[in-house]
C-alpha positions in Angstrom: 0.2 0.0 -0.1 1.3 3.3 -1.1 0.6 7.3 -0.8 2.7 9.9 -2.2 6.1 8.1 -1.6 7.2 7.0 -5.0 10.5 6.5 -4.4 10.1 4.5 -1.2 7.4 2.4 -2.9 10.2 1.9 -5.8 12.5 0.5 -3.0 10.2 -1.7 -1.4 9.1 -3.3 -4.9 12.9 -3.6 -5.7 13.6 -5.4 -2.7 10.6 -7.7 -3.0 12.0 -8.6 -6.5 15.1 -9.7 -4.7 13.2 -11.7 -2.1 11.1 -13.2 -4.9 14.2 -14.2 -7.1 16.0 -15.9 -4.1 13.1 -18.3 -3.7 12.9 -18.7 -7.5 9.1 -17.9 -6.6 8.2 -15.4 -9.5 5.8 -17.7 -11.1 4.0 -18.7 -7.5 3.8 -15.1 -6.2 0.9 -12.4 -7.0 1.5 -9.0 -6.5 -1.2 -6.3 -5.7 0.0 -2.5 -5.0 -2.7 -0.1 -3.8 -2.0 3.3 -4.4 -4.2 6.2 -2.8 -4.6 9.3 -5.0 -1.8 11.4 -5.3 0.4 13.4 -7.9 3.9 11.5 -7.1 5.5 10.0 -10.5 5.2 6.1 -9.8 6.5 5.2 -13.3 9.6 3.6 -11.9 7.6 1.7 -9.3 5.1 0.7 -11.8 7.7 -0.9 -14.4 9.2 -2.5 -11.1 6.0 -4.2 -10.3 5.9 -6.7 -13.5 9.3 -8.0 -12.5 8.4 -8.9 -8.9 5.7 -11.3 -9.9 4.2 -13.0 -12.9 0.6 -12.1 -11.8 0.3 -8.3 -10.6 -2.1 -5.8 -10.3 -1.8 -2.0 -9.7 -4.9 -0.4 -8.3 -5.0 3.4 -8.4 -7.7 5.0 -5.8 -10.1 7.3 -8.0 -10.6 9.9 -5.1 -8.1 10.5 -2.0 -9.1 7.8 0.8 -7.0 9.0 3.6 -6.6 7.6 6.9 -10.8 7.9 7.0 -11.3 5.6 4.3 -8.2 3.6 4.7 -10.3 0.4 5.5 -11.4 0.2 1.6 -7.6 -0.4 0.7 -7.8 -3.6 3.0 -11.2 -4.3 1.6 -9.7 -4.4 -1.8 -6.9 -6.6 -0.5 -9.4 -9.2 0.8 -11.6 -9.1 -2.3 -8.2 -10.4 -4.2 -7.9 -12.8 -1.3 -11.3 -14.3 -2.0 -10.6 -14.6 -5.3 -7.2 -15.9 -5.4 -7.2 -18.1 -2.1 -3.6 -17.6 -1.3 -1.7 -20.1 1.0 -0.1 -16.7 2.9 -0.1 -13.1 2.2 2.5 -10.5 3.3 1.2 -6.7 3.7 3.7 -4.2 3.5 3.6 -0.3 3.6 5.7 1.7 1.6 7.8 3.0 4.4 9.4 -0.2 5.4 12.8 -1.7 4.7 14.1 -5.1 4.9 16.2 -7.8 3.8 16.0 -9.7 0.7 16.1 -12.8 3.3 12.8 -11.6 4.6 10.7 -14.5 3.3 13.0 -17.3 4.7 13.1 -15.3 7.9 9.3 -15.1 8.2 8.9 -18.6 7.2 11.1 -19.7 9.8 9.2 -18.1 12.6 5.7 -19.5 10.8 7.3 -22.8 11.0 8.0 -22.6 14.5 4.8 -21.6 15.4 3.1 -24.2 13.2 1.9 -26.2 16.6 -0.5 -23.9 17.2 -3.6 -24.5 15.4 -4.9 -21.1 16.3 -1.8 -19.2 14.8 -3.3 -16.7 12.1 -0.8 -13.7 11.9 2.9 -13.0 12.1 3.5 -9.5 12.5 7.0 -8.5 11.2 7.4 -5.1 13.0 8.4 -4.8 16.8 9.9 -2.3 18.9 11.5 -2.1 22.6 8.8 0.3 23.3 5.7 -2.0 22.4 3.2 -2.1 25.0 3.8 -5.4 27.2 0.2 -6.1 28.0 -1.2 -5.3 24.5 -2.5 -2.7 22.5 -6.4 -2.2 21.9 -6.7 -5.5 23.8 -5.4 -6.6 27.5 -3.0 -9.6 26.9 0.2 -9.9 28.5 2.4 -10.8 25.9 4.6 -14.1 26.1 8.1 -14.1 25.3 9.2 -17.0 22.8 12.8 -16.3 22.6 13.6 -19.7 21.2 11.4 -19.3 18.6 12.4 -15.6 17.7 8.9 -14.3 18.5 6.3 -13.2 21.1 2.6 -14.1 21.4 1.0 -10.7 21.7 -2.6 -11.2 20.0 -2.2 -7.6 18.6 -0.8 -6.3 15.5 -0.3 -3.0 13.6 -0.2 -2.4 9.9 3.6 -1.7 8.9 4.1 -5.3 7.8 2.4 -8.7 8.7 1.7 -12.1 7.4 -1.4 -14.0 7.3 -2.9 -17.3 6.0 -6.0 -17.9 4.2 -8.2 -18.8 7.3 -7.2 -15.4 8.5 -9.6 -14.2 5.8 -12.0 -16.7 6.1 -12.6 -15.7 9.8 -13.0 -12.2 8.8 -15.4 -13.4 6.2 -13.4 -11.6 3.5 -14.9 -8.6 4.7 -13.7 -5.2 6.4 -16.4 -3.3 8.5 -16.7 0.3 7.5 -15.4 2.8 9.9 -17.8 5.4 10.9 -16.5 9.0 10.6 -17.8 9.6 14.1 -14.2 8.0 15.0 -12.7 11.3 14.3 -15.4 13.7 15.6 -13.6 14.5 18.8 -10.1 13.9 18.1 -9.2 14.3 14.4 -5.7 13.0 15.0 -7.1 9.6 15.9 -5.5 6.6 13.5 -7.4 4.8 10.8 -8.9 2.2 12.8 -7.6 -0.6 10.6 -5.3 -2.2 12.9 -7.6 -1.9 16.1 -10.4 -3.5 14.0 -8.4 -6.0 12.8 -7.1 -7.0 16.1 -10.5 -6.8 18.0 -12.0 -8.9 15.3 -9.5 -11.9 15.8 -9.1 -11.6 19.5 -10.2 -14.8 21.0 -10.6 -16.6 17.7 -7.0 -16.4 16.2 -3.5 -15.9 17.7 -1.1 -13.0 16.4 2.6 -13.6 16.9 5.4 -10.7 16.8 8.5 -11.5 15.3 11.3 -10.4 17.8 13.7 -9.1 17.0 12.0 -7.1 14.1 12.2 -8.4 10.6 11.6 -4.9 9.2 12.6 -1.4 9.7 10.3 1.4 10.0 10.7 5.1 10.9 13.0 6.6 8.3 10.2 8.3 6.2 7.9 10.9 7.8 4.0 10.0 8.1 1.9 11.5 5.1 -1.3 10.1 6.4 -1.4 10.7 10.1 1.9 13.1 11.0 0.2 14.1 14.3 -0.2 10.7 15.8 3.3 9.7 14.5 4.6 12.6 16.4 3.1 11.1 19.7 4.1 7.7 18.9 7.1 7.7 16.6 6.9 3.9 15.7 10.6 4.0 15.0 12.3 0.6 15.5 15.5 1.0 13.4 18.1 0.9 16.1 16.5 -2.3 17.0 16.3 -3.7 13.6 20.0 -2.5 12.8 21.2 -4.7 15.8 19.0 -7.7 14.6 20.2 -7.5 11.2 23.8 -7.7 12.0 23.2 -10.6 14.2 21.5 -12.5 11.4 24.0 -11.4 8.9 26.8 -12.7 11.2 24.8 -16.1 11.6 24.5 -16.4 7.6 28.1 -15.9 7.3 29.3 -18.2 10.2 31.0 -21.5 8.9 28.9 -24.2 9.6 30.0 -27.3 11.6 31.3 -30.3 9.7 
């Protein structure tokens, strides 16, 4: 999903191309780019999209959605999930950064949590500032260091992976978010992360990668700058430390 960040969007798509190529998965991958109406020049990003996946769709909103209509972008994604019925779906915003080995790293955690039949979401962002007792719900998180994750049962929208049953539990539908949400406090966020967390709570489990698998915070918020000023959602320091450790592990000599 992207809005008014053509260069950042191009960067994300380029890195996705690397990740897909490493897996030799271009023919098995479908890409959807959902762009909110803006004036930025996305020509480079559009050209890159076809290199990421054999099946790719680029959708431009016909009018500005902003945060108050942001749920409509997720509804569009759900329509495609209902039609294509993918085994797994990765949601990314245009302001995240990650390694070309993201798929392997996310799959490793996914596989290590496969013993939980209720696992529906892997949230790829994390920060040392995350709430220990949950966001939008009350749920003391459970640290699963040996699996490089936490059981949190909440997630936000920067980057997350879900399975098909996630969409089925939600009936492939978003609940429209009423304009009254912003009546008293216009700086309130889109409500999409809150809605998805609350609708899933008690029906499916959410795991959060820890250390984080994506970096976030280098781009200023264009949808909700006031809220970002209050909560920066900047995990670049934690991500850099984690990526250095992962890189060292990748290059460490294997035992014989």
